[in-house]
N, C-alpha and C positions, 0 to 999 in steps of 0.2 A: 674343542670343548673338553673340560675335565671329565664329564660323564662319558664321552666317547672314548677317551683314553683309558678310563677305568674298565669299560666294557671290553676294549681290545685286549688289555692286560689279562682280564679274567678269562677271555676266550683262549688266549695262548696258554694260560696256566691249566685250564680244563683239558685242553688237547694234550698237554704234557702228562696230566694225571691219567687221562684215558690210555695213553701209550704205556704208562707204568702198570696200570691195571691189567691190560692185555698181556703184558710180559709176565706178571705174577700168575695170571690164570693159566698161561702156557706151562709155567714151571711147576704148578701144583694142580693136578686135575681135580682134586676134591673141592676147590674153591667154587662156591655156589653163586656168590654175588660180591660186588665191590661198589661202594658209593663214596662220594666226596662230601665232606661236611666242613664246618669252620668258616673262616673269614673269606676264603676264595669262593666257596659255594654261595656265600651270602653277597658276593660282589663288593666286599669292603676293600678299600684302598690299602695296599701294603704299608705297614708302619715302618718308616725309615727305609723304604724300598727293599724290605726283606719280609718274607712270609713263610708259612708252612703250607704244604699240601697235606691236608688231613684226610687220609683214606681209611675206610672201615672195610675189612674183608670178612666175609662169612664163610667159614670152612665146614664142609660136611663131615670131615674127620676131626678128631681132637687136635686142636692147634698145637704145633710144635713150638711156636713163639707167639706170645701175646702182643708184644710191642717191639717195633723196630724203627729206628731213625736212619734215613738214607740221605746223605748230603747230595744235592743235585747241582748246586753252584754256591758261590760265596754268600749269597743272600737268599737261598732257597733250600729247604729241607723237606723231604717227604716223611711224614709221621704216619706210620702204618699200625693200626690196631686190628688184631684178628679176634673175631668172636666165633663161637661155635654155633652150630645149627640149634642146639638146645637153648641157647640164649634168647631165641625168638619163639620159643614154644608158646608163650602167652603174650602176644604183641599188644593186646589192649592194656595189660598191666604196665607196659613200658612207657605209655604216654604220660604217666605221672612220675616216671623216673626223672630226676632233675637234669641229668646229662643225656641219657639215652633217648628220652622222649624228644627233646629238641633236635637231636641228631637225625631222628627218623622223620621229622616233620617236613623239612624242605631241603633234602640233599640233592646232589646231582648224581643221577644214575650213570655208572661207568661200565658195569658188566653185570648182566642179570639174565643169562640165556634161558633159564628155567622159570623166570618170574618169581623166584623164591622171595626176594626182598620186596618186590612190588606188592605181593599179596600181604606180607607182614606189615608193610608200611600202610596199606589201605586200612587195616584194622587199628593200628596205632595212631594214625593221623585223625581218625574220626573223632570229632568233638575235642580235639587237642586244645583249642582255645576256649573251651567252656570254662567259666570262672572257677568252678570247684576244682577242675584239673589244674589250672594255673596256680590256684591257692595251694593245692597239694604239693606241687613241685617247689613252690617257695618255702613251704613248711619243711619239706625234706632237706633243703639247704640249711634251714635254721637248726634242724636236728643234728646235722653234720657239724655245724659251728659249735653247738653245745658239747658234742663229743670232743671236738678239738680243744675247747677251753676247759674241759673236765668239770663242767657244771651241769646241774640238773635243770636250772632255770636262770634266765638273765634277770635276776632280782638285784635290788640295790646292794652294793658291796658283797657280791657273791665271792666265795673262796673256792678255787679249784680243788677238786678232791685229791689230786696228786700234783707234784711239781710240774710246771709247764715248761716245755722246751721252746726255743725261738721258732723252730719249725712249726710246732703246733699253734703257736701264737699267730704266725703268718697265715697258716691254713685256715684258722678260725676267722680271720679277717676276710679272707678270700670267700669262704662260704657264706658269711654274713652279708657281704656285698652282693653276692650272686642271688641270695634270697630276694633282695629288692629288685635287682636287675630282671629277674625272672618274671616279675609282674608286668613288665613292658616289652619283653622280647626274649631272645635266647641268652643264656648265661655267657659270661666273659671268661676267656682264657687268661692266663697270667699277664700277657703283654698288653691286652686291651681292657683289662679290668677297670681301670680308673676312667677311661674314656666312656665305657658303657655305664658305669655308675653315675657319671656326670649327666649323661643323656637320660638315664632313668630318673634321676633327681628332678630334671626339668619336666619330664612328662608327668611325674606324680605331683607336680605343684610345688616343687622345691622344698621338701622337708629338711634340707640341709645335710643329707647323708654323705654327699661327696666331700663337702668341707669337713664334716665330722670325721670321715676316714683319715683325711690328711692331719687333722688336729690330734689324732691318737698319738702321733709322734711329737707333737708340740715343738716344732722347729721353725715355724714361720715359713716365709718364702725362701727357697734355696736359690742362690745365684749361680750363673753359668760356670764361673771359675771353680767354685767349690764342688759343684756336681761333676764337672769334667775331671777334677782330681780324684773324686771317688770312683768314677768309672774306670779311670786308668789303673788305680790300685786294685779295684775289683777284678779287672781283666787279667792282671798278672796272677792273682790268686786263682782265678778260674783255670787258667792254662796249667798251673801247677797241679791242680786237683782233678782236672777233667777225666772222665771215664765213660766208656760206652755202656757200662753196667747200670748207670744212673741216668734216667731220662732228663733230670734237672741239670745234670752236669755233662751232658754228651758234648763232645767236641763240635759237632755240627750246630749246636745251639749258640755257641759263642758269638759268631757274627750276627746272628738273628737278634739276640739280646742287645749286643753292642750298638747295632744300627738303630734299634728302637730307642735306646737311651739317648743316643746322639740327636735323634729327631726330636725327642722331648725337650732336650736342652735348647736346641735351635729354635723351637717354637715357644720358648719362655714358659715351659711346663716342667721345669726340672724337679719340682716337688713331687710330681706324679711318679717319678722313678724310684722313690725311697723304698716303698714296700717291696717291689720285686728285687731291687738291689739287695736288700736285707735278706730276703728269702733265699736267693741263690748264693749270696756271700757266706751266710752261715752254713749252708750245705757244703760249700767248698772247704771251709775251715775245718769241718769235722773230719775231712780226709787227710789233713796235713798234721804233722807233729806240732806239739805245743810250742816248740822253740823255732818254728818256721819264721823267716823274715817277714812273711805276710801278716804275722800276728799284730805288729805295731800299727799299720794303717787300719786294720780291721778294728782294733781297740779304739782308735780315734773316732772311727765311724760310729761305733756303739756309744761312745761317750757323747757324741753330738746328738744322738737320738735319745739320750737319757737311759740307756740300756746297759751301762757298764757295771752296775751293781744290783744286788737283789732288791733293794728298796726302789730304785728307779724302774726296774723291770716290773715290779708289782704295780707301780703307778701306771705304767703303760698298759698292763693287763686290765686294770680297772677301767681305764679309758676305752679300751677295746670292748669290754663287756657292756659299758654304757652305750657305746655305738650299736652293739648287737641288740640291746634292749630297744633302742630307737628303731632299728630295722624291724624288729618283731612287732612293735606298735604300728608302724606304717603298714605292715602286711595285714595285721588284724583289722585296721581301719579300711583298707582296700577290700578285704573279704566282706565286711559288713556292708560297705557301699555297693558291692557287686553281687551280693546275695550268695557268696560262696560258703 
């Protein structure tokens, strides 16, 4: 059965995460706790047979490194985030943090000899699902989206206070989508964002936010041939620009992204890959010279999305802001219905 296969895969990955946690604890005596979050902790099936092991380390001393990516195999990378002891000084406040709250709600304990995290989690998890706390986390994502889009409100025809970058445009869409996703569960990472938005859309009575997200780019259904060409061009650019200093462009991420994109194409969901392809492609292009051979296929991709000139980009921004306004309305309606 598929369920049995998923549970067996999860158990193997958790064992691997446990071994890695023990190794890190031996290497640094100041580590207080280590726990596993993300898709593996949630028992979600790997996308494209590739996944991350998302480990959170709590260090009693000031952390020497906040983020580290460790490739474990071609389709598996350990993503280690290190927090300080002081980050957990007020665990009750963390339950309304849009990312940290969900991380602390249902992790897999890997290493906690002094019960430091167990005690912090007990406080943070209490009343985590209370409607006003859910509403607060959703509103926090909306605030982040407003900051990304450089607007004070998602009003009709708002004008960003400063020129918007493609990176901010993509991040704003990510945060707006997660604001809605948060009403129904844990927020989505970049690779699973559209899957989670589609599921949230269904659970909320289909307000059309998943389709609305895709319509921001106004490209209709993307066929497999076109998407495969994009992914091939994108991969060449990624290899030319990859760097261990940027989590978005880390060499270990390439096979993870690529397998996910191929899985979306094979499952007739090629349109779902457009947002993440744009987000990572624009980041890669910023690291390359303007006369790079990669510039031509990237320009073609932007033209296909209507992003090749200022007027087209402004049209896409307005579409994104209209989507964010719909997200905000959905959240407000949810809050009234649930007494938040």
